[in-house]
N, C-alpha and C positions, 0 to 999 in steps of 0.2 A: 109333497115335494121335495126333490132333494138339494142339499145345499153345494156347492162348489167346495173342494176341497183345497183349492189353490191357494196358498198361502196370502196375505197382503204386501207388497213389494215395499222391502225395505229401503229405509232414507241415509241417501250416504253421506256421510259426516262431510260438513265444509274441509278445504284442507285449511292446514294452519295458517297462520299469518306470518310471511318471512319479510325481511326488510327488501325494501326495494330498491333497488342499483340505480342510482343518476349518475351520468355518465357526466364528466369533471365540467366545467365550465369552463372554455379557453379565454386567459385572463389576457387584454389587450397592454395594462397598465406597463409603461416604460420602465422597463430596471431601473435602478437608481446609479445615478452615476456616478465612479470614483472617481474620486478628486486628481487632476493628472498631477504628476510630479512636479514638483518645485523646478521651473526653471535655472540651469544657473546664472548666479547674475553676474554682469561681467564685472571684472575687476576695472573698479577707475582706473585710467591710462595715465591720470596724474601721479595718483599713488605708485603706478609699476616705475613712471620713469625718475620718481627722489629714488623708491631702492634701486634701481638699478645705476644712478649716478653715483652711490656709494661704494659700489663694486669695483675693487681696483681693476681697467682697463689693460692686457698687456697689449701694448701697441710693436711689432716687431722693428717698425722703422727708428722706435726709442730705444732699440738695444744696441749697446754698441757692438759692431762686427767685430770676431777674431782675426790678428795681422794674417795677412798671406806669407808665402813662407818668401817670395822673394823681396818681399822690406823688409823683412825681420833678416834677411841674410845681406842685406843693404846696411840695414843698422849695426850687426853686429862688425861688421868691415869698418863701419867709418868708429866706432868705439874703440878697435881691433887701432887704426890709426891715432885715434887719440891717445891712448895709452902708449904706443910707441913716441909721440910727441911727449910725455909728460918724462919718460926716461929720458929722451936727449936732452931735454930742458933741466932735468934734473943734473945730469952727467956733468951737463955746459957751467949752472952755477957753482956744484961742488964737484969740480974733479977730483979724482982720487980721493974722496971722501967716503969711507967705508968701502972703497973696492969698485967693482960694477954691482956688486949684491941692493945698493941703495934706491938704483934709478930703476932695475928692475923690481925689485917691491914696491917703488911706484906706479907703475904701471901695471903691475898684480892686483893692486890696492884698488885704482883706478875701476880694473872687469867686476871686480867682485863685488863692489859696494857703488855700482855705477845706477841701480835702479834704484839705492835707498837713500840718493845723499840729497838732505833736506833744499841747501840751495839750488837745487837745479831742479826740485819739485815734483819728486818723484820719477823724474826720466832720464835717461842719458840723452850724454849728446846724439849718439846715432840714434836714439829711438824720439828727440826733441824734433830733426829732422826730417822724419819722416814719418812724424806725426801718429808716433805707437806709444804704449804707457803700460808696462808694466802692474798687476794690481793681482789685488787679491781676488777669491771667485767670487765673493760675495760684492765684487767692485769699489774695493776699498784701496785709496794708493799706497804705494810702497815707500812714501817719503817719512823717513824717521823710523821705519818699520823694520827695523837691521835684520831681524831672524828670516823671514822669507825671501828678502834679499840676499841675503847673505848662503843659504840654503842653495836656491837657483841658480846663483854665479858659480860659486866657488868649485861647484863638479867641475863646470871648465878647466879648472888648472890642473885638473888628470890630465897627462897626458895623452895625445889623440882622443879623448871622451869628445870633444868637440866635433871629429868628424863624426862619431858612433850619433852624437846629437844632430847634426846635420842632417845623418841618413833616418833617423826617427822622425825629423820635419816632414822628409819629404816623401813618407812611406806612408802619412799619418793626412796629407793632404786633401783625400776623397774620404775621411773616416769617420766616425764620429767625433772621436779624440782628436778633432784637425785642430793644428796650430798650438797644439801643447807637445813641451819636450818631458823627457825625464825630469828635467830640475824642475819642470811647471808638478808635474804630478807630484813630486816630493815635498815642493815648496808651499801644495794648495793656491798657484797661482796660474794665471792667462795674461797674452800680452792684446791688447785689442786696440783698433785704429779710436785715433782722439778728431775729433770734427773739429777745423780750424776754426780759431774764434773771427770772427765778421772783423774788418778791420773797421777802425774808428772813422768816420767822417771828419 
């Protein structure tokens, strides 16, 4: 009896072990909360009030206003009348004394020193009548302060220079340098309005 020559079937080797893929499990845990930014703490209003109260407040109502053109002209006319009266009084008291030069010098001396005379309180007669005062740029009185007073008024002794000063005041009425003539610029002065003092009851 003949045997079959068919070879026996081969056994297939098992596949190598591969790493199993496991899908990621979704996590439903809440994300860690980031701490909120620190809220701005409002400043204590009482401290704010105290700080503001120490700061100097500039109130325009407290600042003296510069003298307008018309009142300055009236004050100058009054001062010229006073200077003329002093000249005439000197001529009457001392007739023929030093000729006509002394009365003229007395009137001129008043016009030049009128804003610095201590017994007038730093106001000429005309400025006192019109409630004006010539002061320095930092609002200091010219009483006894002869240098700026002489500088601002001595230029008026130059012939026809008073006309130039009137023209300067008139053209500067609507400008930043309002109320300051050339004599004021050179002497670093200004003319302000003085509030009349309340009458005592």
